[in-house]
Each structure stands twice: as structure tokens, then as C-alpha cells.
C-alpha positions in Angstrom: 0.0 0.0 0.0 1.3 3.5 -0.9 1.6 6.2 1.7 1.2 9.8 0.8 2.8 12.4 3.2 1.8 16.0 3.2 3.4 19.4 4.0 1.9 22.8 3.4 3.5 26.2 2.8 1.7 29.5 3.2 3.6 32.3 1.5 2.9 36.1 1.9 4.4 38.8 -0.3 6.9 38.8 -3.1 9.9 36.5 -3.3 12.7 38.7 -1.9 10.8 40.4 1.0 8.0 37.9 1.6 7.9 35.2 4.2 6.5 31.7 4.4 5.6 29.1 6.9 6.0 25.3 6.3 3.8 22.9 8.3 4.4 19.2 8.4 0.8 18.2 8.0 1.0 14.4 8.1 3.0 14.2 11.3 2.1 17.6 12.8 5.7 17.3 14.2 6.8 20.8 13.3 6.2 24.2 11.7 9.1 26.2 10.1 9.5 29.7 8.9 11.0 30.1 5.4 12.4 33.1 3.5 14.3 33.9 0.3 17.1 35.4 2.4 17.4 32.1 4.3 17.6 30.2 1.0 20.0 32.6 -0.9 22.5 33.5 1.8 21.4 31.9 5.1 19.5 33.3 8.0 19.6 32.1 11.7 16.6 30.2 12.9 14.9 30.1 9.5 14.9 27.0 7.3 14.9 26.7 3.5 13.7 24.0 1.1 17.3 22.6 0.8 17.6 22.0 4.5 14.3 20.2 4.4 15.5 18.2 1.4 18.7 17.4 3.3 16.7 16.1 6.2 14.8 13.8 3.8 17.9 12.6 2.1 19.9 11.9 5.3 17.0 10.0 6.9 16.2 8.0 3.7 19.9 7.1 3.2 20.3 6.0 6.8 17.3 3.8 6.6 18.4 2.2 3.3 21.9 1.7 4.7 20.5 0.0 7.9 18.3 -2.2 5.8 21.1 -3.3 3.4 23.5 -4.0 6.3 20.9 -5.8 8.4 19.8 -8.0 5.4 23.5 -9.1 5.1 23.7 -9.9 8.8 25.5 -6.7 9.9 23.1 -4.9 12.3 24.5 -1.4 12.8 25.1 -0.1 16.3 24.6 3.4 14.9 24.6 5.4 11.7 25.0 9.2 11.5 24.4 10.8 8.2 24.6 14.5 7.2 23.2 15.5 3.8 24.6 18.8 2.6 22.3 20.2 -0.2 23.8 23.0 -2.3 21.6 25.6 -3.8 22.8 28.2 -6.3 20.5 31.2 -6.9 19.4 31.3 -10.6 20.5 27.7 -11.1 18.7 25.6 -8.4 19.8 22.6 -6.4 23.2 21.6 -7.7 24.2 18.7 -5.5 23.8 16.6 -2.4 26.8 15.5 -0.4 26.4 12.6 2.1 28.7 12.4 5.0 28.2 9.1 6.9 29.9 7.6 9.9 28.7 4.3 11.4 29.5 1.8 14.1 29.1 -1.7 12.7 30.7 -4.7 14.4 32.7 -7.1 12.2 32.7 -5.0 9.1 35.8 -3.8 7.2 36.1 -0.2 5.9 35.9 -1.5 2.3 32.8 -3.5 3.0 31.2 -0.6 4.6 31.9 1.8 1.7 30.3 -0.8 -0.7 27.1 -0.9 1.4 27.1 2.9 1.6 27.5 3.3 -2.2 24.6 0.9 -2.7 22.4 2.8 -0.3 23.3 6.1 -2.0 22.3 4.7 -5.4 19.1 3.0 -4.2 17.4 5.0 -1.5 14.2 6.5 -2.8 15.2 10.1 -2.2 18.5 9.5 -4.0 16.5 8.2 -6.9 14.2 11.3 -6.8 17.4 13.4 -6.9 18.7 11.7 -10.0 19.1 15.0 -11.8 21.9 16.2 -9.6 25.3 14.9 -8.5 25.2 12.9 -5.2 28.6 12.4 -3.6 29.5 10.5 -0.4 32.1 10.2 2.2 31.7 7.1 4.3 33.8 5.8 7.2 33.4 3.5 10.2 33.5 5.2 13.6 
């Protein structure tokens, strides 16, 4: 069965001076302010679509990696993934860089990198981001 998740943004004003508010509707877990300033140059305490995309990519990748490792008999103690999404004004999203560190008993660094590369290629969010470069740095903690 397919699951559809929803989020809503209400925007007021023009692009450069306007403001928005993003609500995670399905989970009701959070509400976030968004602005062009936060997207183009960064603003403290204000998110942007790329940060939210990074959250989705890091969570999806971590879940795919845990699944692949566990299916091969290597249950991870922990996986920490950061997804750095780069946005260039006038161009758009130009890349996602995954930085992953994990504690996995009985696995070599080379084996871990192979599992990480597979998760990078096959997690659903990576597949949705097929139009941009996705890079990865993976190491055992």
C-alpha cells in the first residue's frame, strides 16, 4: 500500500521580501519559517527547502543503509548521516553530499563503503534526486 505524506507552505508577499511558513501536515511534528534570504544567503533560525531536502535525504539514506546492512547480517550499532544540499540562486539545487559515519561490528572499511555506495544509489530520495550529482564520504567510527 502506498503512503502519501503532506506538508503545506503558506507564503505572503513577493519572493525577496516575503515570508512563508511550512507545516508538516501528516505528522504535525513541526512548523518552520522560510524566506528567500534564508535560501539565498542563510538566516539564523529560518529554514529553507534545501535544508528540508537534506533532512529527507539523510533520513532516507540512513534507513536504506541500515536495511542493506541488516539484510546481510550486519546490524549497525549506529549510523550518523549528514546531507549537505547545495543551492545556487538562478540555477537551483546543484548537488547533495552525504557524510556518513557508522559503528558496525565485524565489518571492514571497504565492505562498509560498498554498502554505503549501494544505499546512496538505491534510497528512494537519491532516486528522486537523479538529476543532480550525489557524492558521499563514508567511514566506520
